[in-house]
C-alpha positions in Angstrom: 166.3 203.3 87.0 165.0 202.3 83.6 161.7 204.2 83.5 159.2 204.1 80.6 157.2 207.0 81.8 154.8 205.0 83.9 156.8 202.3 85.7 160.3 201.2 86.5 161.3 198.3 84.2 164.9 197.8 85.5 167.9 199.8 86.3 171.1 200.9 84.6 174.3 201.3 86.6 177.5 203.1 85.8 180.5 204.1 87.7 184.0 205.7 87.3 186.0 202.9 88.8 188.7 203.2 86.1 189.2 206.9 86.4 188.5 207.0 90.1 186.7 210.4 89.6 183.4 211.3 91.2 180.3 211.2 88.9 179.2 214.7 87.9 175.6 215.9 88.0 175.7 216.1 84.2 176.8 212.4 84.0 174.0 211.4 86.4 171.4 213.4 84.3 172.8 211.8 81.1 172.5 208.3 82.7 168.9 209.0 83.7 168.0 210.1 80.1 169.9 207.1 78.7 168.0 204.8 81.1 164.7 206.3 80.0 165.5 205.8 76.3 166.7 202.3 77.0 163.6 201.4 78.9 161.4 202.6 76.0 163.4 200.7 73.5 163.4 197.6 75.7 159.6 197.7 76.0 159.3 198.3 72.2 161.5 195.3 71.5 159.4 193.2 73.9 156.2 194.3 72.2 157.7 193.5 68.8 158.7 190.0 70.0 155.3 189.4 71.4 153.7 190.6 68.1 156.1 188.2 66.1 155.1 185.3 68.4 151.4 186.1 67.9 151.9 186.3 64.1 153.8 183.0 64.2 151.1 181.3 66.3 148.4 182.7 63.9 150.4 181.3 60.9 150.7 177.9 62.6 147.0 177.9 63.4 146.1 178.8 59.8 148.4 176.0 58.6 146.6 173.5 60.9 143.2 174.7 59.7 144.3 174.3 56.1 145.6 170.8 57.0 142.2 170.0 58.5 140.5 171.1 55.4 142.7 168.9 53.3 141.9 166.0 55.6 138.2 166.7 55.4 138.4 166.6 51.6 140.1 163.2 51.8 137.6 161.9 54.3 134.6 163.1 52.2 135.8 160.9 49.3 135.3 157.7 51.4 132.6 155.3 50.4 131.2 154.1 53.7 131.1 154.7 57.4 133.7 152.0 57.9 136.0 153.5 55.3 135.5 157.0 56.9 136.5 155.8 60.3 139.4 153.7 59.1 140.7 156.6 57.0 140.2 159.1 59.8 142.4 157.0 62.1 145.1 156.7 59.4 145.1 160.5 58.6 145.1 161.4 62.4 148.4 159.4 62.5 150.0 160.5 59.2 148.8 164.1 58.9 148.1 165.2 62.5 151.0 163.2 64.1 149.0 161.4 66.8 150.7 158.2 67.8 147.5 156.3 68.7 143.9 157.1 67.8 140.6 155.4 68.2 137.0 156.3 67.2 134.1 155.1 69.4 130.4 155.6 69.0 127.6 155.6 71.6 125.4 152.5 71.2 122.2 153.9 72.6 122.7 151.8 75.7 123.5 153.8 78.8 127.3 153.8 79.4 128.3 151.7 76.4 130.4 152.6 73.4 131.4 150.5 70.3 134.7 150.6 68.5 135.3 151.3 64.8 139.0 151.5 64.0 142.0 152.4 66.2 145.7 152.0 66.6 147.2 149.1 68.5 150.1 149.2 71.0 152.7 149.2 68.2 151.0 152.0 66.2 149.4 149.7 63.5 145.8 150.1 62.4 143.4 147.8 64.2 139.8 146.8 63.5 137.9 147.4 66.7 134.3 147.1 65.3 133.6 144.0 67.4 134.6 145.8 70.7 132.0 147.2 73.1 133.1 148.9 76.3 131.3 150.0 79.4 132.0 153.6 80.2 132.1 154.7 83.9 130.4 158.1 84.2 133.4 159.6 86.1 136.0 158.3 83.6 137.5 160.5 81.0 135.3 158.9 78.3 132.3 159.3 80.6 133.0 163.0 81.0 133.4 163.4 77.2 130.2 161.6 76.4 128.2 163.6 78.9 129.9 166.9 77.8 127.9 170.0 77.1 131.0 171.8 75.9 132.6 171.3 72.5 136.1 171.0 73.8 138.7 168.2 74.1 139.4 166.6 77.5 142.9 165.5 78.5 144.5 163.9 81.4 147.8 162.4 82.4 147.3 158.7 82.4 150.8 157.7 83.5 150.1 158.4 87.2 146.8 156.6 87.7 146.5 152.8 87.2 142.8 153.1 86.8 143.2 155.5 83.9 146.4 154.1 82.4 146.4 153.5 78.6 145.1 150.1 77.8 145.0 147.9 74.7 141.9 146.3 73.2 142.2 143.4 75.7 142.1 145.8 78.7 145.7 145.3 79.7 147.7 148.4 80.7 150.0 149.3 77.8 152.2 151.9 79.7 152.3 155.4 81.0 151.4 158.4 78.8 149.0 161.2 78.2 145.5 160.7 76.9 143.0 163.1 75.3 139.5 162.6 74.0 137.1 164.9 72.1 133.4 164.4 71.6 131.9 163.7 68.1 129.1 166.3 68.0 126.0 166.3 65.7 124.0 169.4 66.6 123.4 169.1 70.3 124.0 165.3 70.5 127.3 163.6 71.3 127.5 160.7 68.9 130.7 159.3 70.3 134.3 160.2 70.8 137.8 160.2 69.3 140.6 159.3 71.6 
């Protein structure tokens, strides 16, 4: 058995098929020592691989944070709320690689949101400032707007006609995955990005 001192991690097998001689006690003892050394090396290599993966994940996360800081700098240079929202959609596509994005704000009316800018079914920027939508409390948007956690919400939209991705006209555009995140200001949800 491959034993690391506390547990069996596998086993090592050997035989004398070629010589057709019985294994000696010395060979069996040597095999046990070899198995123990191999188990320790195996676990060390696993730990090093996990450490490398953790470092890579940390590096990727740091790069994403740096990217968000660059995007925030670009967004802070905008002149108006409309420019901010339009540019935020453009940068979400070009810098963050989202295919479709939309920014919606609460109107102050219960269960209603208003559009700003978004992406149409072909991936082009669309002015959605004249669009108002009613939000059902149990829908994904309803859950985001009533959230008391600062986390994104996601669901598979390809399996439920009720929640399928839709265009500005309300028609189903096709199957896919959909995520939304609240736009927080202090303790208040101002709207959502989807």
